[in-house]
C-alpha positions as CSV (number, residue, x, y, z in Angstrom):
1,M,-3.7,108.6,-11.5
2,S,-1.4,109.7,-14.2
3,T,-0.6,113.4,-14.5
4,G,1.8,115.3,-16.7
5,N,5.0,117.0,-15.9
6,K,3.6,120.4,-16.8
7,T,3.9,123.1,-14.2
8,C,1.6,126.0,-13.4
9,T,2.3,129.2,-11.5
10,L,0.4,129.8,-8.3
11,F,0.1,133.2,-6.7
12,L,0.0,132.8,-2.9
13,W,-1.1,135.6,-0.6
14,G,-2.5,136.1,2.8
15,D,-3.3,139.0,5.1
16,R,-0.8,141.8,4.6
17,M,1.5,139.5,2.7
18,K,2.9,140.2,-0.7
19,V,2.1,138.0,-3.7
20,T,4.7,135.3,-4.2
21,N,5.1,133.2,-7.4
22,T,5.8,129.5,-7.0
23,S,5.6,126.6,-9.4
24,I,3.7,123.4,-8.7
25,S,3.6,120.4,-11.0
26,D,0.4,118.7,-12.0
27,K,1.4,115.7,-9.8
28,E,1.9,118.0,-6.7
29,L,-1.4,119.8,-7.5
30,A,-3.2,116.5,-7.8
31,E,-1.8,115.5,-4.4
32,V,-3.1,118.7,-2.8
33,L,-6.5,118.3,-4.4
34,S,-6.7,114.7,-3.2
35,L,-5.8,115.6,0.3
36,A,-8.5,118.3,0.0
37,G,-11.1,115.5,-0.6
38,M,-11.4,115.6,-4.3
39,T,-11.9,112.3,-6.2
40,D,-9.6,111.1,-8.9
41,E,-12.2,111.8,-11.5
42,Q,-12.6,115.4,-10.2
43,I,-8.9,115.9,-10.1
44,K,-8.5,114.7,-13.8
45,A,-11.3,117.2,-14.8
46,F,-9.7,120.0,-12.9
47,L,-6.3,119.3,-14.4
48,S,-7.7,119.2,-18.0
49,G,-6.1,121.6,-20.5
50,C,-9.1,123.9,-20.8
51,C,-8.1,127.5,-20.6
52,D,-11.1,129.7,-21.5
53,K,-12.5,132.3,-19.1
54,N,-15.5,130.1,-18.1
55,C,-13.3,127.1,-17.3
56,C,-10.9,129.3,-15.3
57,A,-13.8,130.7,-13.3
58,E,-15.1,127.2,-12.6
59,K,-11.7,126.1,-11.4
60,V,-11.6,129.0,-9.0
61,R,-15.0,128.2,-7.8
62,I,-14.0,124.6,-7.1
63,L,-10.8,125.7,-5.3
64,R,-12.7,128.2,-3.2
65,S,-15.3,125.6,-2.3
66,A,-12.6,123.1,-1.2
67,R,-10.8,125.9,0.8
68,R,-14.0,126.9,2.5
69,T,-14.8,123.2,3.4
70,L,-11.3,122.7,4.8
71,L,-11.4,126.0,6.8
72,D,-14.8,125.0,8.3
73,S,-13.2,121.7,9.4
74,I,-10.3,123.6,10.9
75,H,-12.7,125.8,12.9
76,R,-14.6,122.9,14.2
77,E,-11.4,121.2,15.4
78,Q,-10.2,124.5,17.0
79,A,-13.5,124.8,18.9
80,L,-13.0,121.2,20.1
81,L,-9.4,122.0,21.1
82,D,-10.7,125.1,23.0
83,K,-13.2,123.0,24.9
84,L,-10.6,120.5,25.8
85,D,-8.3,123.2,27.0
86,Y,-11.0,124.6,29.2
87,A,-11.8,121.2,30.6
88,L,-8.1,120.7,31.4
89,W,-7.9,124.1,33.0
90,C,-11.0,123.4,35.1
91,T,-9.6,120.1,36.2
92,E,-6.2,121.5,37.2
93,H,-7.7,124.4,39.2
94,K,-10.3,122.5,41.3
């Protein structure tokens, strides 16, 4: 997939953390979106130059959905890890 060299500014924040500005190229953003499970076609559409309010809202919706899906996956993996830890503890303390 071909992406431009254009960069955008992301605002990253978390619980009780200040907002930090950082730049990410379209190529880097495409890689993140790909790792998050988006297809090449979806990534191209996401990176399109549209900049109206409705388009921005749709991009935010897409990113929030991808984030929610990834977080759900992390929680499932954490639950499995917890069960394995418990099985390990039970086995060691018999």
